[in-house]
MARRO-333022 format. One line per 3 residues: number of its first residue (from 0); for each residue x, y, z of C-alpha. Coordinates in nm, 3 decimals. Layout:
NUM) X Y Z  ...
This chain:
0) 12.889 15.191 14.379  13.242 15.316 14.371  13.177 15.538 14.674
3) 13.031 15.246 14.865  13.309 15.016 14.734  13.072 14.730 14.632
6) 13.074 14.513 14.321  12.794 14.477 14.065  12.727 14.127 14.188
9) 12.686 14.248 14.547  12.465 14.534 14.435  12.225 14.304 14.244
12) 12.209 14.070 14.541  12.118 14.353 14.778  11.878 14.504 14.525
15) 11.659 14.196 14.487  11.679 14.059 14.842  11.682 14.358 15.090
18) 11.358 14.471 15.252  11.322 14.842 15.318  11.352 14.951 15.681
21) 11.040 15.051 15.865  10.819 14.920 15.587  10.928 15.190 15.346
24) 11.056 15.138 14.995  10.974 14.877 14.732  10.939 14.512 14.815
27) 11.218 14.270 14.696  10.969 14.094 14.463  10.891 14.420 14.287
30) 11.257 14.501 14.237  11.329 14.146 14.110  11.045 14.178 13.857
33) 11.181 14.511 13.738  11.532 14.366 13.699  11.398 14.066 13.501
36) 11.206 14.296 13.266  11.517 14.501 13.212  11.723 14.197 13.113
39) 11.475 13.966 12.931  11.292 14.253 12.762  11.598 14.346 12.556
42) 11.692 14.079 12.299  12.029 14.241 12.242  12.115 14.196 12.608
45) 12.012 13.829 12.600  12.218 13.762 12.289  12.522 13.923 12.445
48) 12.479 13.713 12.759  12.439 13.388 12.563  12.755 13.455 12.363
51) 12.956 13.490 12.681  13.149 13.163 12.740  13.054 13.135 13.107
54) 12.682 13.140 13.039  12.670 12.817 12.835  12.479 12.749 12.516
57) 12.143 12.743 12.688  12.237 12.924 13.002  11.965 13.186 12.968
60) 11.637 13.077 12.810  11.281 13.197 12.840  10.953 13.022 12.782
63) 10.861 13.290 12.532  11.179 13.236 12.333  11.133 12.857 12.335
66) 10.773 12.882 12.214  10.891 13.112 11.940  11.138 12.847 11.824
69) 10.866 12.579 11.835  10.648 12.800 11.618  10.936 12.832 11.372
72) 10.959 12.451 11.358  10.585 12.433 11.289  10.594 12.690 11.010
75) 10.903 12.541 10.842  10.696 12.266 10.675  10.933 11.987 10.775
78) 10.892 11.698 11.017  10.757 11.918 11.300  10.479 12.073 11.089
81) 10.132 11.956 10.983  10.058 11.655 10.765  9.894 11.854 10.487
84) 9.817 11.573 10.246  9.509 11.459 10.439  9.349 11.800 10.424
87) 9.407 11.824 10.052  9.264 11.480 10.006  8.948 11.557 10.198
90) 8.873 11.840 9.958  8.926 11.642 9.643  8.842 11.278 9.722
93) 8.484 11.342 9.613  8.604 11.399 9.258  8.598 11.024 9.193
96) 8.834 10.773 9.043  8.844 10.915 8.697  8.967 11.260 8.803
99) 9.314 11.360 8.905  9.264 11.639 9.153  9.527 11.875 9.280
102) 9.643 11.940 9.635  9.655 12.287 9.776  10.021 12.328 9.674
105) 9.963 12.202 9.318  10.080 11.849 9.392  9.896 11.568 9.215
108) 9.701 11.329 9.429  9.878 11.031 9.280  10.208 11.167 9.403
111) 10.122 11.124 9.769  10.442 10.926 9.799  10.628 11.254 9.738
114) 10.504 11.362 10.079  10.668 11.053 10.223  10.982 11.129 10.020
117) 10.998 11.472 10.183  11.002 11.321 10.530  11.367 11.328 10.619
120) 11.354 11.135 10.945  11.729 11.127 10.973  11.754 11.507 10.963
123) 11.514 11.584 11.245  11.797 11.658 11.487  11.965 11.892 11.238
126) 11.633 12.070 11.196  11.608 12.124 11.571  11.961 12.263 11.585
129) 11.898 12.497 11.291  11.550 12.632 11.382  11.547 12.584 11.761
132) 11.903 12.625 11.887  11.802 12.722 12.240  11.572 12.422 12.276
135) 11.833 12.188 12.131  12.102 12.329 12.355  11.879 12.301 12.660
138) 11.805 11.933 12.591  12.171 11.863 12.516  12.268 12.018 12.847
141) 12.008 11.823 13.038  12.122 11.496 12.879  12.487 11.548 12.967
144) 12.623 11.259 13.175  12.599 11.285 13.550  12.969 11.218 13.593
147) 13.250 11.173 13.344  13.400 10.826 13.371  13.777 10.827 13.356
150) 13.805 10.453 13.296  13.635 10.472 12.956  13.625 10.694 12.650
153) 13.401 11.004 12.658  13.042 10.940 12.556  12.949 11.022 12.199
156) 12.686 11.300 12.224  12.542 11.212 11.879  12.417 10.887 12.032
159) 12.122 11.078 12.180  12.033 11.291 11.880  11.728 11.081 11.801
162) 11.602 11.122 12.158  11.627 11.498 12.130  11.428 11.485 11.806
165) 11.156 11.271 11.966  11.131 11.492 12.276  11.102 11.796 12.050
168) 10.826 11.625 11.854  10.635 11.553 12.178  10.666 11.918 12.284
171) 10.555 12.050 11.946  10.266 11.803 11.922  10.152 11.893 12.273
174) 10.166 12.261 12.181  9.981 12.225 11.849  9.808 11.890 11.792
177) 9.700 11.989 11.440  9.987 12.214 11.339  10.269 11.972 11.438
180) 10.117 11.633 11.376  10.330 11.508 11.084  10.569 11.286 11.276
183) 10.311 11.160 11.533  10.080 11.066 11.246  10.327 10.871 11.038
186) 10.482 10.716 11.347  10.143 10.585 11.454  10.099 10.432 11.107
189) 10.443 10.273 11.147  10.354 10.121 11.484  10.016 10.001 11.362
192) 10.165 9.834 11.053  10.402 9.645 11.285  10.113 9.494 11.478
195) 10.100 9.728 11.779  9.755 9.689 11.933  9.492 9.947 12.015
198) 9.565 9.982 12.387  9.937 10.038 12.329  9.867 10.294 12.055
201) 9.632 10.486 12.281  9.888 10.467 12.562  10.162 10.609 12.338
204) 9.915 10.877 12.229  9.882 10.984 12.591  10.260 11.012 12.602
207) 10.253 11.235 12.294  10.455 10.996 12.078  10.188 10.928 11.818
210) 9.823 10.962 11.732  9.567 10.729 11.882  9.396 10.425 11.735
213) 9.110 10.618 11.574  9.352 10.867 11.425  9.557 10.585 11.270
216) 9.252 10.428 11.106  9.133 10.763 10.974  9.478 10.834 10.834
219) 9.508 10.493 10.662  9.156 10.521 10.519  9.250 10.857 10.378
222) 9.564 10.712 10.221  9.353 10.431 10.070  9.104 10.679 9.929
225) 9.385 10.883 9.788  9.544 10.580 9.623  9.204 10.483 9.482
228) 9.146 10.833 9.350  9.491 10.833 9.199  9.434 10.509 9.007
231) 9.534 10.705 8.700  9.892 10.608 8.791  9.813 10.239 8.752
234) 9.616 10.312 8.439  9.899 10.511 8.281  10.151 10.238 8.369
237) 9.923 9.975 8.215  9.881 10.175 7.897  10.254 10.205 7.840
240) 10.394 9.996 7.556  10.650 9.839 7.791  10.403 9.747 8.069
243) 10.440 9.402 8.229  10.224 9.239 8.494  10.288 8.989 8.773
246) 10.002 8.846 8.980  9.953 8.558 9.218  9.695 8.418 9.456
249) 9.670 8.551 9.809  9.523 8.296 10.054  9.416 8.405 10.396
252) 9.230 8.207 10.659  8.946 8.415 10.801  8.890 8.275 11.145
255) 8.586 8.286 11.366  8.499 8.645 11.452  8.235 8.564 11.716
258) 8.174 8.288 11.967  7.969 8.028 11.778  7.877 7.669 11.839
261) 8.056 7.533 11.532  8.377 7.633 11.357  8.304 7.876 11.077
264) 8.662 7.954 10.975  8.697 8.005 10.602  8.992 8.009 10.364
267) 8.962 8.310 10.135  9.148 8.333 9.807  9.194 8.666 9.633
270) 9.460 8.799 9.395  9.735 9.054 9.431  9.952 9.196 9.157
273) 10.192 9.461 9.036  10.240 9.645 8.708  10.595 9.755 8.625
276) 10.776 9.926 8.342  10.951 9.656 8.148  11.295 9.668 7.989
279) 11.448 9.541 7.664  11.113 9.593 7.493  11.108 9.759 7.147
282) 10.981 10.115 7.128  10.667 9.999 6.948  10.597 9.730 7.207
285) 10.582 9.354 7.168  10.388 9.234 6.864  10.208 8.908 6.788
288) 10.428 8.873 6.481  10.725 8.809 6.714  10.567 8.485 6.837
291) 10.560 8.184 6.605  10.329 7.932 6.767  10.379 7.675 6.494
294) 10.749 7.619 6.573  10.788 7.302 6.784  11.047 7.204 7.044
297) 11.259 6.912 6.926  11.473 6.666 7.117  11.780 6.817 6.953
300) 11.694 7.155 7.108  11.722 6.989 7.448  12.021 6.765 7.395
303) 12.240 7.026 7.232  12.140 7.323 7.447  12.425 7.465 7.657
306) 12.426 7.338 8.012  12.182 7.051 7.958  12.336 6.734 7.812
309) 12.659 6.898 7.691  12.937 6.958 7.943  13.115 7.254 7.787
312) 13.390 7.493 7.897  13.141 7.729 8.062  13.011 7.445 8.277
315) 13.365 7.360 8.387  13.429 7.722 8.486  13.105 7.733 8.683
318) 13.197 7.417 8.873  13.549 7.545 8.949  13.411 7.873 9.079
321) 13.168 7.713 9.323  13.430 7.459 9.441  13.675 7.740 9.517
324) 13.400 7.941 9.688  13.312 7.651 9.915  13.676 7.617 10.025
327) 13.716 7.992 10.064  13.403 8.008 10.280  13.554 7.750 10.517
330) 13.908 7.897 10.519  13.883 8.260 10.402  14.212 8.393 10.533
333) 14.419 8.104 10.405  14.274 8.123 10.053  14.310 8.499 10.049
336) 14.677 8.483 10.146  14.783 8.251 9.861  14.620 8.472 9.594
339) 14.736 8.804 9.744  15.073 8.814 9.567  15.018 8.571 9.283
342) 14.982 8.611 8.909  14.729 8.329 8.904  14.378 8.470 8.922
345) 14.109 8.339 9.151  13.833 8.147 8.968  13.562 8.377 8.835
348) 13.205 8.307 8.742  13.168 8.321 8.361  12.957 8.600 8.215
351) 12.710 8.482 7.950  12.444 8.749 7.894  12.454 9.021 8.157
354) 12.180 9.281 8.201  12.268 9.646 8.253  12.173 9.770 8.600
357) 11.841 9.949 8.616  11.596 10.041 8.886  11.256 9.888 8.836
360) 10.958 10.119 8.865  10.639 9.941 8.972  10.295 10.010 9.111
363) 10.064 9.790 9.313  9.743 9.689 9.142  9.411 9.760 9.306
366) 9.217 9.493 9.497  9.119 9.190 9.286  8.858 8.986 9.475
369) 8.882 8.678 9.254  9.072 8.350 9.286  9.329 8.321 9.009
372) 9.381 7.958 9.098  9.068 7.855 8.907  8.979 7.889 8.539
375) 8.671 8.102 8.604  8.865 8.318 8.848  9.143 8.368 8.593
378) 8.892 8.512 8.344  8.782 8.761 8.610  9.138 8.849 8.708
381) 9.238 8.925 8.347  8.921 9.131 8.303  8.993 9.329 8.623
384) 9.353 9.406 8.531  9.343 9.486 8.161  8.989 9.613 8.117
387) 8.900 9.780 8.447  9.230 9.900 8.593  9.429 9.961 8.271
390) 9.114 10.061 8.077  9.254 9.931 7.749  9.036 9.941 7.438
393) 8.961 9.639 7.221  9.190 9.767 6.947  9.493 9.732 7.181
396) 9.460 9.352 7.168  9.464 9.316 6.791  9.840 9.303 6.734
399) 10.009 9.363 7.072  10.160 9.109 7.309  10.150 9.139 7.691
402) 10.375 8.956 7.938  10.216 8.818 8.257  10.435 8.647 8.518
405) 10.324 8.416 8.797  10.361 8.062 8.917  10.324 7.745 8.713
408) 9.948 7.735 8.765  9.912 8.095 8.643  10.090 8.014 8.317
411) 9.895 7.689 8.275  9.558 7.857 8.325  9.646 8.128 8.071
414) 9.714 7.856 7.814  9.387 7.685 7.914  9.195 8.007 7.848
417) 9.364 8.042 7.509  9.276 7.683 7.415  8.915 7.730 7.529
420) 8.869 8.057 7.337  9.066 7.969 7.025  8.757 8.011 6.803
423) 8.640 8.340 6.955  8.585 8.624 6.710  8.715 8.910 6.922
426) 9.091 8.941 6.979  9.043 9.013 7.350  8.834 8.702 7.399
429) 9.091 8.476 7.228  9.354 8.576 7.482  9.628 8.511 7.223
432) 9.771 8.850 7.310  9.886 8.723 7.653  10.201 8.519 7.724
435) 10.204 8.352 8.066  10.552 8.293 8.205  10.633 8.083 8.512
438) 10.852 8.311 8.724  11.184 8.209 8.875  11.120 8.222 9.250
441) 10.862 7.946 9.224  11.112 7.756 9.009  11.369 7.784 9.290
444) 11.120 7.659 9.550  11.022 7.358 9.340  11.385 7.276 9.268
447) 11.462 7.271 9.641  11.165 7.042 9.702  11.301 6.821 9.423
450) 11.633 6.800 9.608  11.458 6.723 9.936  11.248 6.447 9.784
453) 11.535 6.276 9.600  11.810 6.310 9.865  11.626 6.318 10.198
456) 11.676 5.957 10.301  11.527 5.777 10.603  11.625 5.677 10.952
459) 11.679 5.318 10.838  11.943 5.414 10.582  12.193 5.582 10.816
462) 12.374 5.710 10.505  12.599 6.014 10.536  12.507 6.118 10.182
465) 12.145 6.195 10.273  11.994 6.521 10.392  11.835 6.332 10.681
468) 12.183 6.254 10.811  12.288 6.617 10.766  11.983 6.744 10.954
471) 12.053 6.524 11.255  12.428 6.583 11.249  12.389 6.962 11.259
474) 12.089 6.956 11.491  11.861 7.139 11.249  11.503 7.148 11.362
477) 11.161 7.211 11.210  11.254 7.070 10.870  10.978 6.828 10.768
480) 11.042 6.549 10.520  10.818 6.707 10.256  10.801 7.066 10.133
483) 10.993 7.235 10.413  11.005 7.612 10.448  11.209 7.775 10.173
486) 11.463 7.959 10.388  11.556 7.666 10.613  11.565 7.417 10.329
489) 11.785 7.640 10.113  12.029 7.691 10.401  12.044 7.316 10.456
492) 12.112 7.216 10.095  12.371 7.492 10.041  12.556 7.408 10.363
495) 12.547 7.042 10.263  12.708 7.132 9.930  12.989 7.320 10.103
498) 13.043 7.037 10.352  13.079 6.782 10.070  13.329 6.996 9.886
501) 13.531 7.048 10.206  13.516 6.670 10.259  13.672 6.616 9.918
504) 13.940 6.868 10.014  14.015 6.681 10.338  14.045 6.354 10.151
507) 14.320 6.495 9.932  14.500 6.662 10.220  14.504 6.338 10.419
510) 14.662 6.161 10.124  14.958 6.395 10.182  14.975 6.312 10.555
513) 14.794 6.618 10.688  14.583 6.579 11.002  14.248 6.730 10.902
516) 14.106 6.697 11.253  14.292 7.015 11.348  14.170 7.334 11.189
519) 14.511 7.499 11.225  14.681 7.218 11.032  14.436 7.257 10.745
522) 14.485 7.634 10.744  14.860 7.590 10.734  14.836 7.331 10.456
525) 14.634 7.570 10.240  14.873 7.856 10.309  15.168 7.639 10.211
528) 15.014 7.588 9.868  15.084 7.839 9.600  14.800 7.965 9.382
531) 14.877 7.712 9.110  14.871 7.426 9.360  14.534 7.544 9.489
534) 14.394 7.561 9.135  14.528 7.210 9.065  14.347 7.092 9.379
537) 14.022 7.255 9.263  14.062 7.097 8.919  14.119 6.755 9.076
540) 13.800 6.786 9.280  13.607 6.903 8.972  13.717 6.608 8.760
543) 13.646 6.352 9.029  13.293 6.460 9.129  13.156 6.712 8.878
546) 13.221 6.573 8.532  12.962 6.350 8.355  13.149 6.023 8.427
549) 13.100 6.085 8.802  12.724 6.079 8.742  12.733 5.777 8.516
552) 12.995 5.515 8.615  13.111 5.278 8.344  12.932 4.952 8.271
555) 13.243 4.761 8.378  13.212 4.900 8.731  12.851 4.792 8.751
558) 12.942 4.450 8.615  13.225 4.408 8.867  13.015 4.553 9.150
561) 13.282 4.815 9.221  13.056 5.121 9.213  13.089 5.328 9.530
564) 12.722 5.405 9.579  12.778 5.654 9.857  13.024 5.854 9.651
567) 12.784 5.829 9.355  12.509 5.982 9.570  12.746 6.260 9.683
570) 12.852 6.336 9.326  12.495 6.350 9.194  12.397 6.576 9.482
573) 12.685 6.812 9.404  12.601 6.826 9.034  12.233 6.892 9.102
576) 12.303 7.171 9.353  12.539 7.333 9.102  12.231 7.390 8.885
579) 12.051 7.563 9.172  12.354 7.769 9.269  12.393 7.878 8.905
582) 12.029 7.982 8.894  12.063 8.177 9.219  12.381 8.348 9.104
585) 12.230 8.435 8.766  11.925 8.591 8.932  12.123 8.796 9.186
588) 12.368 8.931 8.925  12.125 8.968 8.636  12.287 8.716 8.400
591) 11.997 8.587 8.187  12.241 8.371 7.991  12.309 8.161 8.301
594) 11.933 8.141 8.370  11.874 8.018 8.013  12.133 7.742 8.067
597) 11.953 7.625 8.379  11.612 7.597 8.209  11.733 7.321 7.979
600) 11.866 7.092 8.252  11.559 7.156 8.470  11.348 6.990 8.198
603) 11.534 6.662 8.262  11.541 6.691 8.642  11.169 6.764 8.685
606) 11.066 6.494 8.439  11.300 6.239 8.597  11.161 6.302 8.946
609) 10.797 6.289 8.846  10.716 6.662 8.869  10.526 6.660 8.543
612) 10.368 7.004 8.579  10.697 7.187 8.616  10.862 6.959 8.361
615) 10.604 7.070 8.102  10.642 7.432 8.215  11.017 7.418 8.166
618) 10.972 7.265 7.821  10.733 7.548 7.732  10.979 7.810 7.860
621) 11.268 7.634 7.681  11.070 7.656 7.357  11.024 8.033 7.404
624) 11.387 8.105 7.489  11.591 7.859 7.284  11.406 7.803 6.955
627) 11.280 8.015 6.670  10.934 8.025 6.825  11.024 8.372 6.951
630) 11.217 8.647 6.781  11.527 8.765 6.964  11.348 9.079 7.092
633) 11.069 8.871 7.246  11.312 8.614 7.390  11.522 8.877 7.563
636) 11.212 9.059 7.688  11.083 8.740 7.853  11.411 8.665 8.028
639) 11.495 9.025 8.114  11.156 9.107 8.266  11.153 8.793 8.477
642) 11.390 8.994 8.701  11.339 9.323 8.881  11.594 9.544 9.051
645) 11.448 9.746 9.342  11.779 9.923 9.421  11.937 9.967 9.079
648) 12.271 9.808 9.168  12.448 9.535 8.978  12.398 9.263 9.236
651) 12.049 9.347 9.370  11.839 9.168 9.111  11.555 8.946 9.230
654) 11.277 8.740 9.080  10.967 8.933 8.977  10.737 8.697 9.168
657) 10.953 8.726 9.479  10.887 9.101 9.488  10.516 9.016 9.485
660) 10.564 8.768 9.770  10.711 9.052 9.977  10.395 9.251 9.908
663) 10.181 8.955 10.015  10.382 8.933 10.336  10.310 9.296 10.411
666) 9.943 9.243 10.335  9.928 8.956 10.582  10.092 9.175 10.844
669) 9.840 9.449 10.778  9.545 9.210 10.791  9.674 9.060 11.112
672) 9.722 9.404 11.269  9.391 9.553 11.160  9.162 9.249 11.174
675) 8.870 9.284 11.416  8.526 9.128 11.448  8.379 9.436 11.283
678) 8.564 9.427 10.951  8.561 9.124 10.724  8.843 9.015 10.497
681) 8.694 9.172 10.185  8.661 9.511 10.346  9.010 9.502 10.493
684) 9.165 9.368 10.172  9.023 9.658 9.970  9.197 9.900 10.206
687) 9.521 9.719 10.285  9.594 9.636 9.921  9.600 10.014 9.857
690) 9.798 10.111 10.169  10.054 9.829 10.173  10.304 10.010 9.951
693) 10.274 10.323 10.165  10.331 10.138 10.494  10.620 9.939 10.350
696) 10.802 10.252 10.238  10.719 10.426 10.564  10.858 10.134 10.767
699) 11.178 10.126 10.567  11.227 10.502 10.598  11.180 10.509 10.976
702) 11.391 10.199 11.041  11.669 10.334 10.820  11.675 10.659 11.015
705) 11.631 10.536 11.373  11.698 10.163 11.395  12.033 10.022 11.497
708) 12.248 9.918 11.205  12.297 9.542 11.235  12.488 9.311 11.006
711) 12.232 9.121 10.800  12.479 8.870 10.657  12.430 8.508 10.756
714) 12.702 8.306 10.912  12.894 8.057 10.703  12.819 7.687 10.688
717) 12.894 7.460 10.978  13.195 7.243 10.906  13.164 6.901 11.059
720) 13.119 6.657 10.774  13.470 6.549 10.697  13.617 6.302 10.452
723) 13.733 5.968 10.583  14.097 5.891 10.642  14.082 5.593 10.407
726) 14.057 5.824 10.106  13.718 5.688 10.008  13.392 5.875 9.984
729) 13.275 5.829 10.343  13.202 6.162 10.513  13.280 6.071 10.872
732) 13.196 6.269 11.181  13.505 6.405 11.347  13.413 6.540 11.687
735) 13.749 6.693 11.769  13.729 6.944 11.489  13.381 7.043 11.598
738) 13.493 7.095 11.957  13.787 7.312 11.867  13.567 7.531 11.651
741) 13.310 7.561 11.928  13.573 7.667 12.178  13.719 7.919 11.937
744) 13.379 8.064 11.872  13.304 8.099 12.244  13.645 8.247 12.303
747) 13.595 8.518 12.041  13.245 8.598 12.166  13.311 8.564 12.536
750) 13.105 8.773 12.770  13.409 8.840 12.989  13.758 8.956 12.911
753) 14.029 8.816 13.137  14.341 9.021 13.173  14.665 8.853 13.082
756) 14.498 8.578 12.878  14.752 8.407 12.654  14.668 8.262 12.317
759) 14.755 7.913 12.436  14.504 7.918 12.722  14.144 7.813 12.688
762) 13.865 8.031 12.820  13.633 7.893 13.083  13.339 7.816 12.858
765) 12.994 7.953 12.919  12.843 7.610 12.979  13.041 7.560 13.300
768) 12.746 7.653 13.522  12.510 7.400 13.371  12.425 7.041 13.443
771) 12.510 6.848 13.127  12.246 6.584 13.052  12.125 6.396 12.748
774) 11.757 6.386 12.673  11.583 6.075 12.547  11.506 6.239 12.211
777) 11.876 6.292 12.145  12.021 5.963 12.267  12.063 5.827 11.914
780) 12.220 6.141 11.765  12.574 6.268 11.783  12.622 6.583 11.988
783) 12.908 6.815 12.062  13.109 6.730 12.373  13.074 7.040 12.590
786) 13.268 6.901 12.882  13.614 7.040 12.953  13.924 6.850 12.862
789) 14.186 6.750 13.119  14.433 7.011 12.998  14.183 7.301 12.989
792) 14.300 7.569 13.229  14.093 7.767 13.474  14.226 8.117 13.540
795) 14.194 8.179 13.911  14.253 8.521 14.056  14.285 8.712 13.726
798) 14.118 9.046 13.680  13.787 9.011 13.500  13.583 9.288 13.337
801) 13.260 9.286 13.141  13.296 9.277 12.762  13.022 9.517 12.659
804) 13.080 9.443 12.291  12.988 9.079 12.329  12.685 8.966 12.127
807) 12.671 8.612 12.263  12.397 8.610 12.524  12.276 8.347 12.765
810) 11.951 8.335 12.569  12.140 8.256 12.249  12.339 7.987 12.434
813) 12.018 7.832 12.559  11.875 7.835 12.204  12.181 7.652 12.073
816) 12.215 7.395 12.350  11.872 7.384 12.516  11.838 7.015 12.446
819) 12.168 6.940 12.624  12.147 7.143 12.948  11.933 7.177 13.257
822) 11.957 7.438 13.529  12.142 7.343 13.845  11.952 7.349 14.168
825) 11.762 7.137 14.413  11.525 6.873 14.281  11.171 6.995 14.362
828) 10.940 6.800 14.586  10.717 6.550 14.404  10.431 6.316 14.475
831) 10.522 5.948 14.436  10.294 5.645 14.409  10.330 5.440 14.731
834) 10.104 5.148 14.662  9.756 5.072 14.534  9.462 4.840 14.555
837) 9.238 4.687 14.290  8.887 4.560 14.364  8.597 4.406 14.174
840) 8.232 4.463 14.270  7.917 4.299 14.133  7.616 4.527 14.186
843) 7.358 4.391 13.944  7.320 4.126 13.676  7.566 4.185 13.397
846) 7.716 4.489 13.580  8.073 4.465 13.700  8.250 4.757 13.870
849) 8.627 4.779 13.895  8.779 4.989 14.172  9.139 5.108 14.147
852) 9.281 5.305 14.436  9.634 5.438 14.478  9.824 5.590 14.765
855) 10.077 5.866 14.713  10.331 6.026 14.935  10.524 6.348 14.901
858) 10.898 6.315 14.834  11.070 6.612 14.996  11.296 6.851 14.808
861) 11.653 6.730 14.776  11.975 6.840 14.613  12.077 6.720 14.269
864) 12.373 6.524 14.405  12.161 6.354 14.667  11.897 6.274 14.406
867) 12.152 6.114 14.176  12.315 5.920 14.459  11.978 5.786 14.569
870) 11.900 5.666 14.218  12.241 5.499 14.185  12.192 5.332 14.525
873) 11.829 5.220 14.495  11.769 5.200 14.118  12.107 5.126 13.956
876) 11.940 4.982 13.646  11.782 5.326 13.574  12.089 5.532 13.656
879) 12.238 5.741 13.374  12.615 5.689 13.336  12.634 6.037 13.185
882) 12.642 6.191 13.533  13.006 6.081 13.550  13.076 6.379 13.325
885) 12.922 6.626 13.574  13.155 6.849 13.770  13.071 6.717 14.116
888) 13.431 6.668 14.233  13.661 6.939 14.369  14.035 6.886 14.305
891) 14.263 7.074 14.550  14.633 7.132 14.500  14.843 7.054 14.811
894) 15.112 7.293 14.691  14.922 7.609 14.602  14.587 7.552 14.764
897) 14.410 7.632 14.438  14.100 7.432 14.358  13.905 7.342 14.052
900) 13.601 7.134 13.970  13.655 6.816 13.766  13.416 6.551 13.633
903) 13.310 6.280 13.872  13.469 6.013 13.652  13.817 6.148 13.735
906) 13.790 5.985 14.079  13.756 5.651 13.906  14.066 5.730 13.696
909) 14.289 5.785 14.000  14.556 5.523 14.057  14.412 5.376 14.380
912) 14.067 5.350 14.221  14.213 5.194 13.907  14.380 4.924 14.115
915) 14.051 4.854 14.291  13.861 4.842 13.960  14.126 4.614 13.816
918) 14.075 4.365 14.098  13.700 4.389 14.066  13.708 4.359 13.686
921) 13.933 4.058 13.669  14.243 4.245 13.553  14.079 4.437 13.267
924) 14.226 4.774 13.353  14.260 4.900 12.997  13.898 4.827 12.920
927) 13.782 5.022 13.224  13.995 5.324 13.129  13.870 5.330 12.771
930) 13.510 5.313 12.882  13.549 5.591 13.133  13.740 5.823 12.900
933) 13.482 5.762 12.632  13.206 5.919 12.834  13.158 5.727 13.157
């Protein structure tokens, strides 16, 4: 090479491309093959080439090396390996329910969830990088952006880590459908549990993402068999001395599975339940000697119980806390600023009897195909749980006590069984070993329905203190007058509480000359207060609306007819919702002392509103928790185990029956996803009740690893119900405040960013391109004015760029204002009646035939403006004056040539038009202007 004066690069090029002269010598293909074997056949050479900076991370790869890395992923036993638990189950499932077989690796069958715990979905990319660096580097290189944009920050490469993991899974599953099926199998179960149908599953299976429909069913049946074979877990939980049970009815409508002449849909009622390890239970368990059934509940126990008829210091602190929270929710920055550098502390919720954080360990009970809503079904349910699933002997019921939580009907039926079997000889048959407790989530639902029934109001009342008024003012929909959905009703009553407190705040600010119609003025007024002044304001609001005299005005006021009934309704609403907010706070933070306070006052509320069942249930619970009918250990066990903590943090407590409602929700999803004409409800329920816990944990694990992290916090209450300027209790509707908040919200969430936008300028709102119209269903309700004001500025000629971080979409805008907008465009052609004839014909005795015939003609397509002008010209009595607010007029500046659209009514407000209208209206110019400015 030196003699010929050629480089190595030139030599290799000649070596693999030059054909020998005269047909002699080796062919170029043979020499290229020999060169490739010399390079790729020596791993040391390949490693040296890869480490060179100019070759890149995956500059030199071979199929053989990539398949070797994929084999390493398969043999590692992680997410790219085989799902071994099914194979182990197939060998041992024949052992039966009573045996606890072992998997091939020594793992107990009941610990199948350990397999799920070993699935680290979030570490799949790290596994690829560690065990298959060439494959990971190759995919990273292929996914590099086509061009680097200089007008934006470099792309974060970690954004595509999950895609690399999924592509690797597809490759490994395609290479070894049995050896690398762990992720495809569990991902297919995830999709199926979310309602993905058979065709889509089979389509994704063809893509290599998951297993097919038959594979999913086989996998879930295996999990169900495994859970059934591992029923020893439920049995061991039930045999623990601290075991507690919660069960409830599960109603499901089994529709028609085949085409039949009549409707054969059937409502099926079965029972679901959980067993969990209780807390605050003595080491020897609960004993019958701790319950004294002969101790009665007296009227003194109710009247002198904390939080019921006695307004004590704790009640005052609770009221002050929720008043301050309502104001802080409306004006967070202002309240935060006055307490930032102050020695005065912000109001705190009092602590009465706080539970120590603990993580609740629970197991789902097996299928119970009986209706616990009937007395006969309750006997079968108790038999299934304690005799069949827990396998407890008769001696266990001699002196032990068991806690069973459910709704009011569950507790009532348990007492009915005890009364019916009071003379039975066997301890199990007497059922005196069981204490039924009405759980707290059902208490919350019934309390909300109590509030809806007592404060809903009617359309005839037109009273701002009613929930009916609040619903229409805020535009809330799908809230029926009786037993509305829990989530929408709770949001409504809590927002109404905050609005009333803010209204009381506005009343006091207006007494000091502050204009509460401007949000900025209210913010500034709060910031000008010191912490002591704010606390004095909170105390003033508490004394005026939250103390007992606000609920019961004096007899003199009734005699003089000076009782402000609207304010009285507001005050009673506030005091009732304080009870609910205290209950909710006590549940979330695990303060059973606050919960105990609420039980006493609920006795009066439910009895006073005619809910006799829950009134009796609260009296029964009050007797257990506030009298000597229970020893202190039993009392604390009842209150403590009415709460569970799935996460083990201080503020993640929830009602025990609510955790069961979540399970019922998952069961309904499973039944909906897996229901076919082949399988009935009983067959599916036996399987889904065993697999629900598995699919729930699987869904949470996959979503936590791959799903986008969104903020799950709800937005704050809508502030629009303001106190009247007269200082009385009227909560008037101030539209200006609502408009300014709407504009601010649209400004912050604008889909465009305009360069050079000053704080004093308003953004061209998103509704500009819509035809603003009122529908007939909303004519009698107040709505936000979405039209632009005279002083709103349009920015013409500024640079505009897309705000990619905006979350406010056109779809969301349409959801919020769909009843107030219509798309612009030509009016479509229609058929119009153009006359008709009516005739009478006598064909036979006592037979009369009427003939009605109409003629129609097609009205051609026309523009919106032409359509409106035609209606105003030909049918002025049917014309809608609201079109005067539409932006049909173009205003052009003679100086700059700039133009903007303005409402049509602005033509009528011009000076020449005003003079004409004044002459036509007999000199009533002011009246004409007021009418036009008020909306046309």
